C-alpha positions in Angstrom: 15.5 -9.7 -26.4 12.2 -10.8 -25.0 13.2 -10.1 -21.2 13.9 -6.4 -22.5 10.9 -6.1 -24.3 8.8 -7.6 -21.5 10.4 -5.3 -18.9 9.8 -2.1 -21.3 6.0 -3.1 -21.5 6.0 -3.8 -18.0 7.5 0.0 -17.2 4.9 1.7 -19.4 2.0 -0.2 -18.0 2.2 0.4 -14.4 5.6 -0.9 -13.3 7.7 2.3 -13.1 4.7 3.5 -10.6 4.6 0.2 -8.7 8.2 0.4 -8.2 8.1 4.0 -7.3 5.7 3.4 -4.5 8.0 0.6 -3.0 11.1 2.9 -3.2 9.1 5.7 -1.6 7.7 3.3 1.2 11.3 2.1 1.8 12.6 5.6 2.2 9.8 6.3 4.7 10.7 3.2 6.5 14.4 3.9 6.8 13.6 7.1 8.3 13.6 5.2 11.7 16.1 3.0 13.2 13.4 -0.1 13.8 12.1 0.5 10.2 15.4 0.0 8.4 15.6 -3.6 7.9 11.9 -3.4 6.5 13.0 -0.2 4.1 15.9 -2.5 2.9 13.1 -5.1 1.8 11.0 -2.7 0.1 14.0 -1.5 -2.0 14.6 -5.2 -2.8 11.0 -5.5 -3.9 11.1 -2.3 -5.8 14.0 -3.7 -8.0 12.3 -6.9 -9.0 8.9 -4.8 -9.7 11.2 -2.7 -11.7 12.7 -5.5 -13.7 10.7 -8.5 -13.2 11.5 -10.5 -16.3 14.6 -12.4 -16.3 14.9 -12.4 -12.4 14.2 -15.5 -10.0 13.4 -15.2 -6.4 15.0 -17.9 -4.5 15.4 -18.8 -1.0 18.8 -17.4 0.5 21.2 -18.6 3.3 19.1 -18.2 6.4 22.0 -16.7 8.3 19.5 -14.8 10.8 17.4 -17.8 11.9 14.3 -17.2 13.8 15.2 -13.2 13.5 14.1 -13.6 9.8 10.8 -15.5 10.8 9.9 -12.9 13.2 10.6 -10.0 10.7 8.4 -11.8 8.1 5.4 -12.3 10.7 5.7 -8.4 11.5 5.9 -7.9 7.5 2.8 -9.9 7.1 0.8 -8.3 9.9 1.8 -4.8 8.9 0.6 -4.9 5.2 2.4 -7.8 3.4 -1.1 -9.7 2.9 -2.3 -6.8 1.4 0.4 -6.2 -1.1 0.3 -9.8 -1.6 -3.4 -9.8 -2.6 -3.1 -6.9 -4.6 -0.6 -8.8 -6.8 -2.7 -12.0 -6.9 -5.8 -9.5 -8.0 -3.5 -8.1 -11.0 -2.5 -11.8 -11.9 -6.0 -12.9 -11.9 -7.2 -9.9 -14.2 -4.2 -10.2 -16.7 -4.4 -13.8 -17.0 -8.0 -13.4 -18.5 -6.2 -12.6 -21.9 -3.7 -14.6 -23.5 -1.3 -11.4 -24.0 -1.5 -10.8 -20.3 -0.3 -14.3 -19.0 3.3 -13.6 -19.0 2.5 -10.5 -17.0 0.3 -12.4 -14.6 3.3 -14.8 -14.1 5.3 -12.0 -13.1 2.7 -10.7 -10.5 2.6 -14.4 -9.3 6.4 -14.1 -8.8 5.8 -10.8 -6.8 3.2 -12.6 -4.6 6.0 -14.8 -2.8 8.3 -11.9 -2.5 5.9 -9.3 -1.2 4.4 -11.8 1.4 7.4 -12.9 3.1 10.9 -10.8 1.8 12.9 -11.9 4.6 15.2 -14.7 3.8 14.7 -14.5 0.0 17.4 -13.7 -2.7 17.0 -12.1 -5.8 18.9 -13.8 -8.7 
């Protein structure tokens, strides 16, 4: 019940628009053949941003080996560091108030996924 309430509050206060941004970015990236793997990662992040309470991010089986690492490096260089810093900023702002601490925890969970999404699994 608390997960549902947390997700509804999250959606009302910016989660929907954030997820929409990730989904639009994923659609734009999927317009090119090279961008498809990166677009899929945007969709994965967008799904977690849409419903962050009750989800866990785990290291998945690394079936792609060094390709996953290479894609993570490209992701970090092309904007992953920026999205991670945005989540850290909002986590810091939300952690100032007691009410915002659960939402700050969700932003910190999203930092890991938005910095290096390849090789991660959502549970």
